[in-house]
C-alpha positions as CSV (number, residue, x, y, z in Angstrom):
1,X,93.1,21.2,18.2
2,X,92.6,18.3,20.7
3,X,95.0,18.3,23.5
4,X,96.4,14.8,24.0
5,X,97.8,14.8,27.6
6,X,95.5,14.5,30.6
7,X,96.7,15.0,34.2
8,X,94.0,13.5,36.5
9,X,94.2,15.0,40.1
10,X,92.5,12.6,42.4
11,X,91.9,12.4,46.2
12,X,92.3,8.7,46.2
13,X,94.8,6.3,47.8
14,X,95.6,3.5,45.3
15,X,95.0,0.7,46.0
16,X,92.2,1.1,48.6
17,X,88.7,-0.2,49.3
18,X,87.0,3.1,48.5
19,X,84.5,3.6,45.7
20,X,86.3,6.8,44.7
21,X,89.5,4.8,44.0
22,X,87.5,2.5,41.7
23,X,86.0,5.5,40.0
24,X,89.3,7.2,39.2
25,X,91.0,4.1,38.1
26,X,88.1,3.1,35.7
27,X,87.9,6.7,34.4
28,X,91.6,6.9,33.8
29,X,91.4,3.7,31.8
30,X,88.4,4.9,29.8
31,X,90.0,8.3,29.1
32,X,93.2,6.6,27.9
33,X,91.0,4.5,25.5
34,X,90.0,7.7,23.8
35,X,93.7,8.2,22.8
36,X,94.7,10.6,25.5
37,X,98.0,10.1,27.4
38,X,96.8,10.0,31.1
39,X,98.8,10.6,34.2
40,X,96.8,9.8,37.4
41,X,97.9,11.6,40.5
42,X,97.0,9.8,43.7
43,X,97.7,10.3,47.4
44,X,99.5,7.6,49.4
45,X,99.9,7.8,53.1
46,X,101.8,4.5,53.3
47,X,104.9,3.0,51.8
48,X,104.7,1.7,48.3
49,X,102.3,-1.1,48.0
50,X,103.5,-4.1,45.9
51,X,100.0,-5.0,44.7
52,X,99.5,-4.9,41.0
53,X,97.0,-2.1,41.1
54,X,95.8,-2.6,37.5
55,X,95.0,-6.2,38.2
56,X,93.4,-5.2,41.5
57,X,90.9,-3.0,39.7
58,X,90.5,-5.3,36.7
59,X,91.9,-3.0,34.1
60,X,94.8,-2.9,31.6
61,X,97.9,-0.9,32.3
62,X,97.1,1.9,29.8
63,X,98.0,4.9,31.9
64,X,100.6,6.0,34.4
65,X,100.2,6.7,38.1
66,X,102.2,9.2,40.2
67,X,102.0,9.2,44.0
68,X,102.0,12.5,45.9
69,X,102.6,12.4,49.7
70,X,99.5,13.2,51.8
71,X,100.8,14.1,55.3
72,X,98.9,13.5,58.5
73,X,98.9,17.1,59.6
74,X,96.4,20.0,59.9
75,X,95.4,21.4,56.5
76,X,97.0,18.5,54.7
77,X,94.6,19.0,51.8
78,X,96.2,22.4,51.1
79,X,99.7,20.9,50.9
80,X,98.5,18.0,48.9
81,X,96.6,20.2,46.4
82,X,99.6,22.6,46.1
83,X,102.0,19.7,45.5
84,X,99.7,18.3,42.8
85,X,99.8,21.8,41.1
86,X,103.6,21.9,41.4
87,X,103.8,18.5,39.7
88,X,101.6,19.8,36.9
89,X,103.9,22.8,36.4
90,X,106.8,20.5,35.8
91,X,105.2,18.9,32.8
92,X,106.4,20.8,29.8
93,X,103.5,20.3,27.3
94,X,99.9,21.3,26.7
95,X,97.6,19.7,29.2
96,X,94.0,19.2,30.2
97,X,93.6,19.0,33.9
98,X,90.9,16.5,35.0
99,X,90.3,16.7,38.7
100,X,88.4,15.4,41.7
101,X,90.7,17.4,43.9
102,X,89.1,20.8,44.4
103,X,92.0,22.8,45.6
104,X,94.4,21.4,43.0
105,X,91.7,22.1,40.3
106,X,91.4,25.7,41.6
107,X,95.2,26.3,41.4
108,X,95.4,24.9,37.9
109,X,92.4,26.8,36.6
110,X,93.7,30.1,38.2
111,X,97.0,29.6,36.5
112,X,95.6,29.2,33.0
113,X,95.3,25.4,32.6
114,X,92.2,24.1,30.9
115,X,90.4,22.4,33.8
116,X,87.6,19.9,34.1
117,X,86.4,19.5,37.7
118,X,84.3,16.5,38.6
119,X,82.0,17.3,41.4
120,X,80.4,14.5,43.5
121,X,78.8,16.6,46.2
122,X,77.9,20.3,46.9
123,X,80.6,22.4,48.5
124,X,80.0,22.7,52.3
125,X,82.9,24.7,53.6
126,X,83.2,28.5,52.9
127,X,86.6,28.0,51.2
128,X,85.3,25.1,49.1
129,X,82.4,27.3,47.8
130,X,85.0,30.0,47.0
131,X,87.3,27.6,45.1
132,X,84.5,26.1,43.1
133,X,83.1,29.6,42.3
134,X,86.5,30.7,40.9
135,X,86.7,27.5,38.8
136,X,83.2,28.1,37.4
137,X,83.8,31.7,36.4
138,X,86.9,31.0,34.3
139,X,86.5,30.5,30.6
140,X,88.9,27.5,30.6
141,X,86.8,25.3,32.9
142,X,84.1,22.7,32.7
143,X,82.1,21.1,35.6
144,X,81.0,17.5,35.6
145,X,78.3,16.4,38.0
146,X,77.0,12.8,38.7
147,X,73.3,13.5,38.7
148,X,70.6,15.9,37.6
149,X,69.8,16.5,41.3
150,X,73.4,17.7,41.9
151,X,73.3,20.0,39.0
152,X,70.1,21.6,40.4
153,X,71.8,22.0,43.8
154,X,74.9,23.7,42.3
155,X,72.8,26.0,40.1
156,X,71.0,27.1,43.3
157,X,74.3,27.9,45.0
158,X,75.7,29.6,41.9
159,X,72.8,31.3,40.1
160,X,75.3,32.7,37.5
161,X,76.4,29.1,36.5
162,X,75.8,28.8,32.8
163,X,74.2,25.4,31.8
164,X,76.7,25.1,29.0
165,X,79.5,24.8,31.6
166,X,78.0,21.8,33.4
167,X,77.8,18.2,32.1
168,X,75.8,15.5,33.8
169,X,77.6,12.1,33.7
170,X,76.3,9.4,36.1
171,X,78.8,6.8,37.4
172,X,79.5,3.8,35.3
173,X,80.5,0.2,34.9
174,X,83.1,-1.9,32.9
175,X,81.9,-2.7,29.5
176,X,83.5,-6.2,29.9
177,X,81.2,-6.9,32.8
178,X,78.3,-6.6,30.4
179,X,79.8,-9.3,28.1
180,X,80.8,-11.7,30.9
181,X,79.1,-15.1,31.3
182,X,76.3,-14.6,33.8
183,X,76.1,-18.4,34.7
184,X,79.2,-18.5,36.9
185,X,77.9,-19.8,40.2
186,X,81.3,-20.5,41.7
187,X,80.6,-18.5,44.9
188,X,77.4,-20.5,45.5
189,X,79.5,-23.6,45.4
190,X,82.1,-22.1,47.7
191,X,79.4,-21.3,50.2
192,X,77.8,-24.7,49.8
193,X,74.5,-23.3,48.4
194,X,72.5,-25.4,46.0
195,X,71.3,-24.4,42.6
196,X,67.8,-24.3,44.0
197,X,68.6,-21.9,46.9
198,X,67.1,-18.4,46.6
199,X,70.1,-16.2,47.3
200,X,69.6,-12.5,48.2
201,X,72.7,-10.4,47.9
202,X,74.0,-7.0,49.0
203,X,77.5,-5.8,47.9
204,X,78.9,-2.6,49.2
205,X,80.0,-0.7,52.3
206,X,78.5,-1.2,55.8
207,X,78.3,2.5,56.6
208,X,75.3,4.2,58.1
209,X,72.4,4.5,55.8
210,X,73.2,1.5,53.6
211,X,70.2,-0.5,55.0
212,X,72.2,-3.3,56.6
213,X,69.9,-3.5,59.7
214,X,66.9,-3.6,57.3
215,X,68.5,-6.6,55.5
216,X,68.8,-8.4,58.8
217,X,65.2,-7.7,59.6
218,X,64.2,-9.1,56.2
219,X,66.4,-12.2,56.8
220,X,64.7,-12.8,60.1
221,X,61.3,-12.9,58.4
222,X,62.5,-15.0,55.4
223,X,64.7,-17.6,57.1
224,X,64.2,-20.1,54.2
225,X,66.3,-17.9,51.9
226,X,70.1,-17.3,51.9
227,X,71.5,-13.8,52.3
228,X,75.0,-12.7,51.3
229,X,76.3,-9.4,52.7
230,X,79.7,-8.6,51.0
231,X,81.7,-5.6,52.2
232,X,83.3,-4.1,55.2
233,X,86.6,-4.5,57.1
234,X,87.3,-6.9,59.9
235,X,86.0,-4.6,62.6
236,X,82.8,-4.0,60.7
237,X,82.3,-7.6,59.9
238,X,82.8,-8.6,63.6
239,X,80.2,-6.0,64.6
240,X,77.8,-7.4,62.0
241,X,78.4,-10.9,63.2
242,X,77.4,-10.0,66.7
243,X,74.0,-8.7,65.4
244,X,73.6,-11.9,63.3
245,X,74.3,-14.1,66.3
246,X,72.0,-12.2,68.6
247,X,69.2,-12.6,66.0
248,X,70.1,-16.3,65.5
249,X,70.3,-15.8,61.8
250,X,71.7,-18.9,60.3
251,X,70.8,-17.8,56.8
252,X,73.0,-14.7,56.6
253,X,76.6,-15.0,55.3
254,X,78.8,-11.9,55.9
255,X,81.8,-11.8,53.6
256,X,84.7,-9.4,53.8
257,X,85.5,-6.8,51.1
258,X,87.0,-8.2,47.8
259,X,88.7,-6.2,45.0
260,X,86.5,-4.7,42.4
261,X,87.8,-7.1,39.8
262,X,86.2,-10.0,41.8
263,X,82.8,-8.5,42.6
264,X,80.9,-9.7,39.5
265,X,81.4,-13.4,40.6
266,X,79.5,-12.6,43.7
267,X,76.7,-10.7,42.0
268,X,75.9,-13.4,39.5
269,X,75.9,-16.0,42.3
270,X,72.8,-14.2,43.7
271,X,69.2,-14.6,42.6
272,X,68.1,-11.1,43.6
273,X,70.1,-8.0,44.6
274,X,69.1,-5.5,47.3
275,X,70.0,-1.8,47.3
276,X,68.3,-0.6,50.5
277,X,69.7,3.0,50.7
278,X,68.1,5.0,53.5
279,X,67.1,8.7,53.5
280,X,70.1,9.5,55.7
281,X,73.1,8.2,54.0
282,X,76.8,8.9,54.7
283,X,80.1,8.3,52.9
284,X,82.8,6.6,54.9
285,X,81.1,7.6,58.1
286,X,81.8,11.3,57.5
287,X,78.3,12.4,58.4
288,X,77.5,14.1,55.0
289,X,74.1,12.9,53.7
290,X,74.4,12.1,50.0
291,X,71.0,10.5,49.4
292,X,69.7,13.4,47.4
293,X,72.4,13.7,44.8
294,X,74.4,10.4,44.7
295,X,75.1,8.2,41.7
296,X,76.3,4.9,43.4
297,X,78.7,2.6,41.6
298,X,76.7,-0.3,43.1
299,X,73.6,0.5,41.1
300,X,75.4,0.1,37.7
301,X,77.3,-3.0,38.8
302,X,74.0,-4.5,39.9
303,X,72.5,-3.7,36.6
304,X,75.4,-5.3,34.7
305,X,75.0,-8.5,36.7
306,X,71.9,-9.7,34.9
307,X,70.1,-10.2,38.2
308,X,66.8,-8.5,39.3
309,X,67.2,-5.5,41.6
310,X,65.1,-4.3,44.5
311,X,65.9,-0.7,45.4
312,X,64.9,2.0,47.7
313,X,62.6,4.4,45.9
314,X,64.7,7.5,46.2
315,X,64.2,10.3,43.6
316,X,67.9,10.5,42.6
317,X,68.0,6.7,41.9
318,X,65.0,7.1,39.6
319,X,67.3,9.1,37.2
320,X,68.5,5.6,36.2
321,X,66.1,3.0,37.7
322,X,62.4,2.7,36.9
323,X,59.6,0.2,37.2
324,X,60.8,-1.6,34.0
325,X,64.3,-2.4,35.2
326,X,63.8,-2.8,39.0
327,X,61.3,-3.0,41.8
328,X,61.3,0.3,43.8
329,X,60.0,0.3,47.4
330,X,59.9,2.6,50.3
331,X,63.3,2.5,52.2
332,X,61.6,2.2,55.6
333,X,58.8,-0.2,54.8
334,X,59.9,-3.7,55.8
335,X,56.7,-5.3,54.5
336,X,57.2,-3.8,51.0
337,X,60.7,-5.3,50.9
338,X,59.5,-8.7,51.9
339,X,56.6,-8.6,49.4
340,X,58.9,-7.5,46.6
341,X,61.3,-10.5,47.3
342,X,58.3,-12.9,47.5
343,X,57.0,-11.5,44.2
344,X,60.3,-12.2,42.4
345,X,60.5,-15.6,44.1
346,X,57.2,-16.6,42.6
347,X,57.6,-15.1,39.2
348,X,60.6,-16.1,37.0
349,X,59.3,-14.2,34.0
350,X,59.3,-11.0,36.0
351,X,62.8,-11.7,37.2
352,X,64.1,-12.2,33.7
353,X,62.3,-9.2,32.4
354,X,63.7,-6.8,35.0
355,X,67.2,-8.2,34.8
356,X,67.3,-8.1,31.0
357,X,65.9,-4.5,30.9
358,X,68.5,-3.4,33.5
359,X,71.3,-5.1,31.5
360,X,70.2,-3.4,28.3
361,X,69.8,0.0,30.0
362,X,73.3,-0.1,31.6
363,X,75.1,-0.2,28.3
364,X,74.6,3.6,28.2
365,X,76.5,3.9,31.4
366,X,79.7,2.1,30.6
367,X,82.9,3.9,31.6
368,X,83.8,4.2,27.9
369,X,80.6,6.0,27.1
370,X,81.0,8.2,30.1
371,X,84.4,9.3,29.0
372,X,83.2,9.9,25.4
373,X,80.3,12.0,26.7
374,X,82.5,14.2,28.9
375,X,85.2,14.7,26.3
376,X,82.8,15.3,23.5
377,X,82.2,18.7,25.0
378,X,85.9,19.6,24.7
379,X,86.3,19.2,20.9
């Protein structure tokens, strides 16, 4: 018997600018497409936001969202996880718990609920290792990881972890992005670029390890090209502008964060997209290095854009990228990045081949296919 009600325990504030908020909204939509009734539990620190969150994330309103208060106190994660569990207990029907909230997942699994825990990083704290261990050893649980590398790390921490309990599901992209017209150059027009301009784009956060300084170095060497850097809040953009002005870079255009529903317009306005992740990479400035096990949303969104990608040659990225769908270069080698850009600039055939191959490859990683993969293990 397939259980039809899913309660998704997230750690996300909705709406927000974080990648995790995009992930949980897109996955909730994809799971609901499979015929499940989905309730997404989110944390909100502020008063109710009047933004249409479904429009903000570019999805249809096919599931419900319930906000649980996340207090600004010590051990707030304990209270939040417990309140998530209390909410689950009030729902009088058979449930599957899908969670990115570890403590909430632990409480639900411990109390007999069938639990799927999606893990995006290895547990660091002693109690996190304990909670995940308890989830793993229960017969009613399944673990989802975002890369083969993360699976290897977890199996090193938990030698008793049976491979049948763990599912590898990389991050994904909207299927409708793949079917959208790739000739929309409206952003170019807004920025007063010409059709002949060679536009090099970066879309994403401006946190440490994203390679923003590397992009500025590239721009200083290739001043005849246009560079778009999209992402960041006002403070981060102002800091970036100081660097741009100090380097006298008139060819770099920093743009503030836009909702996920608008990103594709910016991607397709570029000629080439850069993904210059560094070896030391943090999420939201929290100091945790994710470069060995990540599965960045940006990679799949880039692939869906129909534009050639130049990426750092990191082992975990090569679980998806290869020499047929991108150009892979040393993260620290400025000359290699410049050479790769010049190579694409002089070879339109190569640009089309890489872009088309990436577009064809990314169909496998749609949110819909991701949800089907995960829930196929529950039948």
